[in-house]
N, C-alpha and C positions, 0 to 999 in steps of 0.2 A: 768842131763847132766855136766859133768864135763867140763872146758875149762882153758888154758891159756893167762895169759894176764901177759908182764913184768917179772917181780921176784914172782909171787902171780901164783895161780893152786886154782879156785873158782866153788863152783857149784851152778847150778841154777836150777830152778824149768823148766818140759818140755822138749824137744828134737828139740828144733828149736829156731833159735834168733830171735827176732824181732826189726826191724831197723826202726829210727825215734824217733821221740820226746816223743815215750814211754806212757802206761797208767798208771794211778794207782791200781797196783795190786802188790802181793809180789812179791818180787824177783826179780825185774823186772831191765835186764841187759841188756843195750844200746851198742852194737857194733861199732855205727858212736860217741860213743864218748871218743874212746880208745885214738885218739889225744888229746882233752881236757885233759884226765889223764894224756897223758907221758909230755904236756908240762907244767901241773901243780906241777908235781914230779919234773920236769928239775928246776922249779921256786924255789920247795923249799930245792932241794940242792944248794941252792945260798944262800935263803932267810934266810933257819934254822931257822923259827919260835920254839920257846918254847912248845906251848901249840897249837895245830889243832883242830879245830872240822870240821867232815864232818856232815854237817844239815842233807843232806838225804840220809840215808845208803844202801836204796835196799838192792841189795845184800855183802853191805859191803868194793866192790873191792877198791874204792877208799883208804878208810883208810888202807887196807891189803896191799896195795901197798905202801900207806905212810909209812908204819911202817918197810916195809922189805927193799925198796931202798933207804931211808934216815933215819932212826934211829931215826924218831921224832916219841913221844909219840901221837898216834890219838882219838881221843872220836868223837863216832860216836851217833845220835840222829838219833832215826828212830819209827815212831807212831806207824804203824803197826805191830802188834805183830807175825804174820806168816813170817814177812819180818825180825823179830829179830832173830827168830828163825834158820833162813837162813843164814845170819849173824855170827852168835855163831857157827855152825858149820864149816862154811867159816873159822874163827879166829882159830878156831883147825885146821881143816887140814894144815892151815900155818904154825901154831903155834908161833902167833904174839901175843905179850900184848896191847891189845885194848880194852880199855875202851866202853860198848856198853850202852847207855840208851833206854828204850822203851819208850818215850816221844814225845811231840811237838818238833821242832827246837826252839820254842820260850822259855817253858821252860831251855833245857838244856841250849841255849846260853846264857841266862839273869843268872845264875848260878858261871859262871866264867869273868873270862877277858881273852879272848884268843886271842893268836900273831897272828894266821890267819884262819878266817873263810869260810868255802866255801859253798854259796848256789847255790845249783842245782835243782832250784823244775822245777815241771813240770807246765811250762808257763811262766807266769810273775815272775818279782823278785819284782815285787811292794810290796805286802803283808809282804815280811819279812825286805825288806832293813833296816829301819828304828830300828828296833832290832839290827840287826847286828852292825848296825852304831853305837847305844849307848852302846853295849861292846864288841868291840872290844879294846884292848890296846891300848891306844898311840904310835906312829908310827907300828901299827900293818899293816895287809892286810885281804881284803877279795876278796874271790874270786867269782865272779857271770858271771852265765850260765842263759842265757835269750832265751825263745823258743818262745815266743810271736811276729815273726817278723811280722806276717800282722799288728800289731800297731806298729811296730820300723820303716818300712819302709813306712807308709804313704799306704799301699794297702786295708786298712782297716781305713780311713781318721774319722769316728766318735769316734772310740775305739783308735786314735792314741790322738785327743784332750781329749777324757776323761781321759784315763789312762797316759797319758804326758805332755796333756795340750797346745799340738804342732801341726804344719802344717809343714809333710812333702810330697816332688813329688815322686810318684813310679814311679820315672824312671829306666835307665842303673846305675846311680850313688848312688841307694838306701841304698848299703849297708854298704857304707860308714857314710851314712846319721843315717842309724839306730844305728851303733856303738857311734858315734858322739852325738845322740839323749839319748841313754842309758847311757853314762858320765855326760851327761849334767844334767839328770834327777838325778844322785846320787850325783855328786857335788853340787846341790841343797839342797838336802835333806841331805848333809854332814852340810855344810853354817847352814841350819836352828840351829844346834845344834853348832855353831861357831867351826867347824873341816872341815879341807882342806883332800881333795883326789885329788892325782897325781896318772895318769895310770902307770903300770909296761907292761901291756903287754894288747892288745886289738883286735881281730880277730874274722873272721866269717868264718863258717865253715858249709856248708850244710842246715841244722835248728834250728841251735843258731848263738847266739852271746858269746863270751867270753870274760872278761874284769877279769884282778887283779890290782886291786887301792891300795894304801898305804895311810892310815889314819893317820894325825895329828891332835891335838887338838891346837886350837887358831884363836879367831875372827881375826887376823890379816892375818893369813896364810888362812883364811875359804874367806875373801875379796879378796885374790890374785887369788885363787880357778874359784869364779865366775865372774872373772874380763876377764877369759875366754871364757866363755860362751854369747853367741852373736845370731845373724841372719846370714842365709846364703842368699846374692842373686846370682845365677850362674853367670848371664848376668855379675857383676863386680868380681866376686869373681874363674870364671874359665873361663869363652868364653863367647863373644857375640853372638854366636850361639845359647845360651838358653832364654827363655823367661826371662824376668825382673817379677822376682818374688821373693817375702819373704817367708823364710823358718826358722823353727827353735821353739823353741832355743835348740841351739847345740855346743857343745864343741869344742873350735878353738884354741884348745892345743894338745900339742905331744898327741899321740896313745900310744909311747913308752918308756920307759926306756932302752936306746939303751945299756948302761954298764951294767944292770943286765941284758939284754935280750944275750949279748955276752960270760957275766959269764955264762949264762945256756947253750949254745949251746957250750961252749970250756970245761964244767965240766961234761956234757952228753955225748960228741960226741963218746965214746965208748958205750955206753949203750942206745942209742935212734935207732930206726930203721932211717934207710936212707929216709924215707917217712916224718917220723916227723924231722929230722935234716931238710930236705928239705924247709919244710913248715916252721918252726923259720926262717929259711934264707930268705926265703920271705916276710916275715915280717918288715928286715933291711932297708928298703928303704920307709915305708911307710909314717913317716913323710919328705921326700925331698919335698912335697909340700903340700897345703891344699887342698882334694879331688884329681881328677887325669881327665887326660886327655879321653876319651870315643871315639876310632876309629869309631866304630860304629855311633854314636851320629852326627860325621864327617863327617862321607860317606853318611847319610841320609842327612845333612844339605846342602851337595853340589853336590849330584844325583851321586855321585862317587860308584865304589867298595870300597870294603874294601883292603887295601893294605895289605901284611906281617906284622907282628907284628917286627916281626927281622929287616927288611928292613926301618922300618918308625924310629926306635932305629938306625940304622946306620946311615939316612941320619939327623938325628938331631946332631949326634957327629960328622959326617962330616962337615957338613954346619954351624953349630951354635958353634960347640965346646962345647958342655953342653951334661952330660950323660942324659939317661931316662932310667929307669926302670920300672921294670913290678908289675903290681898291685896286689897282693892277692885277689882284691874286685872285679875283672871283669879279663875276660879270653881276651879280647880286650881292656886293657885299662895300658895307660901307664903315669908314674911321672915325672915330669921333671922340670925344672928351668925356662923353656923359659913363656915368658906370653902366654896368650891364642892366642893373634894376630900371635905372632911368630909362634904357631905350628901348627896353621890354614894356613901359608904360606906353611910350610916342608908338611904339607898333600896335600894342593893342588899340588905342584910339584911333590911330588912321586906318587899320585893317580892320574897324567894324564899319567904316564909312561905306 
């Protein structure tokens, strides 16, 4: 089966596409990850790393698009020999200069210092994180895609404790919790090596989380990063409608580098799909507040019907003189500069109309 994505044309096994997190088989292509790859390409076009590693090649689609759409020389590692054959064919189809290694990620990443390491495994990034942090160049970047959302969102609390040594409430705010837990874990592992990580972009989509972080060396910088890790108590941090419960440890710093995000948007405006452009736009206000106000939770607490999101936004701006923004973490969530009490007051007013 031949398909097109971005500027590439690739061959994949079989005649049907399989969606979701994928299975360990040769040449797996996941159409649900197109957005992930689009955003990665947009960032790379701004960051311009010299040495890029796609650590888990699959069909080679990510590395091929990097070569075609950014001009950056990609290196691909893939342990499955049948997948390597597929990647090699796709390299020829697209006529790109791409280095392919039929070796484990850990072997290839330790051979060079890379400016950007892409870690997109099946499941958790935990087994591959330390080696990526060890071998990324000072000032370089690591892209991490995690599909173990049951652990990161607290829906499998034993796994959350075992894998991330954390506690998370599996509630309607769980996807921001999951992203912040993932960043916290990466920051802690980096700090153990006297390295600092800072998020460039962080998002949830369907069955995966994606973060891209910059890594810098220095014990002082590492201390700055771990100073942004702490516990969450939704009663104090969000609203008194939530239980008095400590969760974490979580990343309490910013989720995005907004200058880089804006540059990525402007740089790729004419070459990315409207869907990707709108999704990137939706990330621009995620740092307006720590967490967000989930209207469904306020409706349940006050025993009211769920008001229209647009009406709630208009009321906040009209009555409080402050903007409110959608969040990509929930279809019924808002980020605003209001306190929890102020938000609850506006909600009570509008939900009685």
